[in-house]
PLY file of the C-alpha trace (Angstrom):
ply
format ascii 1.0
element vertex 299
property float x
property float y
property float z
element edge 298
property int vertex1
property int vertex2
end_header
20.86 -3.99 -16.87
19.49 -3.39 -20.07
15.94 -2.75 -21.04
16.31 -5.45 -23.61
17.86 -7.98 -21.47
17.56 -9.41 -18.04
19.33 -12.09 -16.87
17.39 -15.09 -15.56
16.09 -15.34 -11.68
16.94 -18.26 -9.48
13.40 -17.46 -7.50
10.87 -20.00 -9.15
8.59 -18.05 -11.45
5.45 -18.96 -9.20
6.89 -17.04 -6.48
8.09 -13.91 -8.41
4.42 -13.56 -10.09
3.01 -13.02 -6.57
5.30 -10.43 -5.99
6.62 -10.70 -2.63
8.80 -7.13 -3.23
5.08 -6.00 -3.09
4.37 -7.22 0.76
6.09 -4.19 1.95
2.66 -2.62 1.36
1.10 -5.24 3.99
3.25 -3.55 6.83
0.00 -0.91 7.09
-1.90 -3.68 8.67
0.87 -3.08 11.89
-0.30 0.76 11.90
-3.77 0.12 13.89
-2.60 -1.68 16.91
1.11 0.51 16.62
-1.20 3.83 17.26
-3.00 2.56 19.59
-0.09 1.45 21.74
-0.90 -2.68 21.53
0.80 -3.62 18.91
3.46 -5.59 21.37
0.90 -7.38 23.43
1.20 -10.97 22.49
-2.59 -11.89 21.13
-2.59 -8.38 19.37
0.60 -9.25 17.79
-0.31 -12.96 17.04
-3.43 -11.56 14.97
-1.39 -8.76 13.27
1.09 -11.16 11.98
-1.93 -13.31 10.60
-3.47 -10.24 9.29
-0.21 -9.58 7.11
0.04 -13.46 5.86
-3.36 -12.94 4.71
-2.74 -9.95 2.99
0.38 -11.16 1.09
-1.67 -14.32 0.19
-4.85 -12.52 -0.86
-2.76 -9.34 -2.53
-0.70 -12.49 -4.72
-4.18 -13.35 -6.01
-4.91 -10.24 -7.15
-1.47 -9.83 -8.91
-1.92 -12.94 -10.42
-5.04 -12.22 -11.54
-4.34 -8.88 -12.83
-1.29 -10.03 -14.84
-3.33 -12.79 -16.66
-5.95 -9.81 -17.41
-3.16 -7.45 -18.61
-0.99 -9.95 -20.04
-0.84 -7.94 -23.79
-0.85 -4.70 -22.03
2.16 -5.69 -19.94
4.12 -7.08 -22.76
4.45 -3.49 -24.03
5.33 -2.20 -20.68
9.70 -1.74 -20.09
9.39 -3.36 -16.71
6.10 -5.41 -16.37
7.16 -7.34 -19.55
9.50 -8.92 -17.68
6.95 -10.52 -15.11
6.52 -14.19 -15.12
3.19 -14.29 -16.86
3.96 -11.57 -19.55
7.43 -12.95 -19.98
6.10 -16.63 -20.60
7.63 -18.21 -17.65
4.44 -19.14 -15.96
1.46 -20.29 -17.74
-1.66 -18.69 -18.00
-3.50 -21.90 -16.58
-0.77 -22.24 -14.12
-1.30 -18.70 -12.75
-5.32 -19.25 -12.06
-4.29 -22.60 -10.72
-2.09 -20.85 -8.17
-4.33 -17.42 -7.68
-7.10 -19.88 -6.56
-5.19 -21.92 -4.16
-3.12 -19.27 -2.14
-6.75 -17.09 -2.29
-8.50 -20.12 -0.45
-5.61 -20.00 2.01
-5.60 -16.63 2.74
-9.33 -16.28 3.01
-9.09 -19.19 5.48
-6.50 -17.69 7.55
-8.53 -14.53 7.62
-11.64 -15.98 9.11
-9.69 -18.50 11.58
-8.03 -15.13 12.64
-11.11 -13.26 13.01
-14.49 -12.98 10.83
-14.32 -9.21 10.34
-10.52 -9.67 8.94
-12.10 -12.19 6.91
-15.09 -9.74 5.73
-12.50 -6.83 4.99
-10.21 -9.76 2.89
-13.36 -10.67 1.00
-14.29 -6.61 0.21
-10.77 -6.21 -0.77
-10.95 -9.35 -3.23
-13.95 -8.31 -4.79
-13.04 -4.53 -5.46
-9.69 -5.90 -6.88
-10.92 -8.18 -9.42
-13.35 -5.87 -10.49
-10.58 -3.22 -10.46
-8.69 -5.84 -12.71
-11.53 -6.68 -14.86
-13.62 -3.57 -15.78
-12.97 -0.73 -13.24
-9.34 -0.30 -14.02
-10.34 2.16 -17.27
-12.68 4.17 -15.52
-10.96 7.65 -14.47
-11.61 8.49 -11.01
-13.12 5.43 -9.67
-9.56 3.57 -10.53
-7.77 5.87 -8.25
-10.56 5.03 -5.50
-10.25 1.22 -6.10
-6.61 0.92 -5.76
-6.56 3.40 -3.16
-9.38 1.33 -1.22
-6.64 -1.30 -1.07
-3.94 0.51 1.27
-7.06 1.87 3.40
-8.20 -1.66 3.73
-4.79 -2.92 4.73
-4.95 -0.35 7.43
-8.38 -1.52 8.63
-7.76 -5.06 8.33
-4.89 -4.66 11.44
-7.51 -2.85 13.63
-10.33 -5.71 12.92
-8.14 -8.40 13.33
-7.02 -7.29 16.62
-10.17 -5.99 17.66
-9.27 -2.34 17.83
-11.65 0.49 17.64
-10.51 2.59 14.82
-10.61 6.31 15.42
-12.39 8.88 12.72
-8.62 10.51 12.23
-7.16 7.48 11.57
-9.15 6.68 9.19
-9.03 10.04 7.45
-5.28 9.46 7.61
-5.27 6.16 6.01
-7.91 7.27 3.51
-6.30 10.39 2.22
-2.90 8.96 2.71
-3.51 6.08 0.34
-5.33 8.49 -2.33
-2.05 10.47 -2.03
0.27 7.64 -2.89
-1.95 6.38 -5.67
-2.51 9.79 -7.43
1.29 10.19 -7.08
1.66 6.79 -8.69
-0.27 7.89 -11.48
1.49 11.28 -12.25
4.72 9.40 -11.85
3.48 6.96 -14.63
2.23 10.00 -16.80
5.81 11.61 -16.45
7.96 8.60 -17.07
5.69 7.03 -19.95
3.23 9.42 -21.27
-0.47 8.92 -21.41
-0.50 7.71 -24.65
2.01 4.63 -23.71
-0.58 1.89 -24.15
0.31 0.10 -21.00
-2.66 1.73 -18.87
-5.51 3.26 -20.62
-6.88 5.28 -18.15
-3.58 7.45 -18.13
-5.49 8.73 -21.19
-8.38 10.20 -19.36
-6.06 12.47 -17.00
-3.68 15.61 -17.44
-1.09 15.90 -15.69
-1.79 18.79 -14.08
-5.32 17.03 -12.83
-3.22 14.32 -10.80
-1.06 16.89 -9.33
-4.09 18.56 -8.17
-5.15 15.34 -6.82
-2.40 14.09 -5.13
-1.64 17.77 -3.44
-4.95 17.95 -2.01
-4.36 14.61 -0.29
-1.22 15.48 0.96
-2.72 18.62 2.54
-5.75 16.40 4.22
-3.38 14.01 5.21
-1.31 16.37 7.25
-4.24 18.22 8.51
-5.88 15.11 9.73
-2.38 13.43 11.37
-1.84 17.19 13.25
-5.16 17.13 14.52
-4.68 13.41 15.78
-1.97 14.59 17.52
-2.92 17.50 19.16
-6.22 15.33 20.28
-3.77 12.95 21.58
-1.41 15.09 23.08
-0.40 13.49 26.54
2.69 15.69 28.22
4.76 12.22 29.14
7.41 10.93 28.93
9.58 13.65 30.56
6.55 16.11 30.16
7.07 16.50 26.49
4.01 16.53 24.04
5.91 13.69 21.78
2.72 13.22 19.50
2.76 16.86 18.51
6.79 16.63 18.09
6.06 13.95 15.35
4.24 15.93 13.17
8.05 17.15 12.18
9.25 14.14 10.68
5.77 13.56 9.61
5.91 16.41 7.54
9.27 16.16 6.31
8.81 12.57 5.15
5.67 13.48 3.36
7.52 16.31 1.38
10.14 14.11 0.57
7.64 11.53 -1.02
6.45 14.38 -2.90
9.47 14.87 -4.47
9.83 11.61 -5.64
6.05 11.89 -7.09
7.37 15.61 -8.65
10.26 13.81 -10.72
8.35 10.99 -11.68
9.83 8.07 -9.65
7.21 7.36 -7.55
5.64 4.66 -9.97
5.99 2.07 -7.75
5.65 3.40 -3.98
7.42 0.28 -2.16
10.50 0.78 -4.12
10.47 4.31 -3.28
10.56 3.43 0.47
13.24 0.57 -0.01
15.74 3.06 -2.19
15.10 6.51 -0.57
17.29 6.92 2.10
16.21 10.47 3.09
12.82 8.91 3.40
14.07 6.01 5.63
15.18 8.36 8.46
12.49 10.34 8.55
10.31 7.44 8.76
12.66 6.27 11.36
13.09 9.24 13.22
8.54 9.29 13.35
8.68 5.71 14.32
10.80 6.49 17.11
8.85 9.54 18.36
5.52 7.22 17.93
6.84 4.67 20.18
7.94 6.90 22.97
4.36 8.70 22.85
2.40 5.81 23.09
4.11 3.29 24.75
6.56 5.85 26.77
3.80 6.94 29.11
3.11 2.88 29.85
7.07 2.50 31.66
0 1
1 2
2 3
3 4
4 5
5 6
6 7
7 8
8 9
9 10
10 11
11 12
12 13
13 14
14 15
15 16
16 17
17 18
18 19
19 20
20 21
21 22
22 23
23 24
24 25
25 26
26 27
27 28
28 29
29 30
30 31
31 32
32 33
33 34
34 35
35 36
36 37
37 38
38 39
39 40
40 41
41 42
42 43
43 44
44 45
45 46
46 47
47 48
48 49
49 50
50 51
51 52
52 53
53 54
54 55
55 56
56 57
57 58
58 59
59 60
60 61
61 62
62 63
63 64
64 65
65 66
66 67
67 68
68 69
69 70
70 71
71 72
72 73
73 74
74 75
75 76
76 77
77 78
78 79
79 80
80 81
81 82
82 83
83 84
84 85
85 86
86 87
87 88
88 89
89 90
90 91
91 92
92 93
93 94
94 95
95 96
96 97
97 98
98 99
99 100
100 101
101 102
102 103
103 104
104 105
105 106
106 107
107 108
108 109
109 110
110 111
111 112
112 113
113 114
114 115
115 116
116 117
117 118
118 119
119 120
120 121
121 122
122 123
123 124
124 125
125 126
126 127
127 128
128 129
129 130
130 131
131 132
132 133
133 134
134 135
135 136
136 137
137 138
138 139
139 140
140 141
141 142
142 143
143 144
144 145
145 146
146 147
147 148
148 149
149 150
150 151
151 152
152 153
153 154
154 155
155 156
156 157
157 158
158 159
159 160
160 161
161 162
162 163
163 164
164 165
165 166
166 167
167 168
168 169
169 170
170 171
171 172
172 173
173 174
174 175
175 176
176 177
177 178
178 179
179 180
180 181
181 182
182 183
183 184
184 185
185 186
186 187
187 188
188 189
189 190
190 191
191 192
192 193
193 194
194 195
195 196
196 197
197 198
198 199
199 200
200 201
201 202
202 203
203 204
204 205
205 206
206 207
207 208
208 209
209 210
210 211
211 212
212 213
213 214
214 215
215 216
216 217
217 218
218 219
219 220
220 221
221 222
222 223
223 224
224 225
225 226
226 227
227 228
228 229
229 230
230 231
231 232
232 233
233 234
234 235
235 236
236 237
237 238
238 239
239 240
240 241
241 242
242 243
243 244
244 245
245 246
246 247
247 248
248 249
249 250
250 251
251 252
252 253
253 254
254 255
255 256
256 257
257 258
258 259
259 260
260 261
261 262
262 263
263 264
264 265
265 266
266 267
267 268
268 269
269 270
270 271
271 272
272 273
273 274
274 275
275 276
276 277
277 278
278 279
279 280
280 281
281 282
282 283
283 284
284 285
285 286
286 287
287 288
288 289
289 290
290 291
291 292
292 293
293 294
294 295
295 296
296 297
297 298
């Protein structure tokens, strides 16, 4: 498809504007219940599902506000200019109304599920709106705020189901979030350049700084995950230390994602997960091993 012409979509503009293809990020709400070995308990699964829905709605609110605020810059971007608001398919007024409606519904679901989940959603919303209005042009702070979005998704699953979050889980989630965000910025710099005019904060970074940041974050993720794996090592089932074995596919998946960053193809993390078959294989292998580790001992 040409960058200049795009076929009309059959999906209504209002739905495309909340970016359902990015809801894959919200699967992070399942990480805490999964790591605790309690995801498939009916009450936990129900709370996790509601947290997922609430985050889809609240993140949709944030996306709409971002698109409204960045409409002029997005019209200069080779891909973002096709979004409904920059493309003129959805008016700015309609965008504000839609953002308000789904935001209220999302917060309502959050607080009805659990007060801590509702509070987490409010923190997420305030941080992301602050980012949209003024923090996005502040170097380093912009990395921290975007990374907090991934981290709060992971925390939300725990607080929704009242599952205590270990220090290792929080470290892996925190540095994993920074890894993806720094990698995203690095990829944007490689593909668009610091002076592309679509993200002013890029002009404050160098490619070597962003490379250092995502490499440092990757190292901390691997160290934190390995410490969690060995701390939770149990020789079962079959007398095998499954959490220790899980380090191998986890590391390979990390390296595969790092390759996508290094060649400038990780500008949209969810797209990497969807299209990278090698990463999917490593991810599936890791998931199988982790499920054996946390659920196998209960059989």
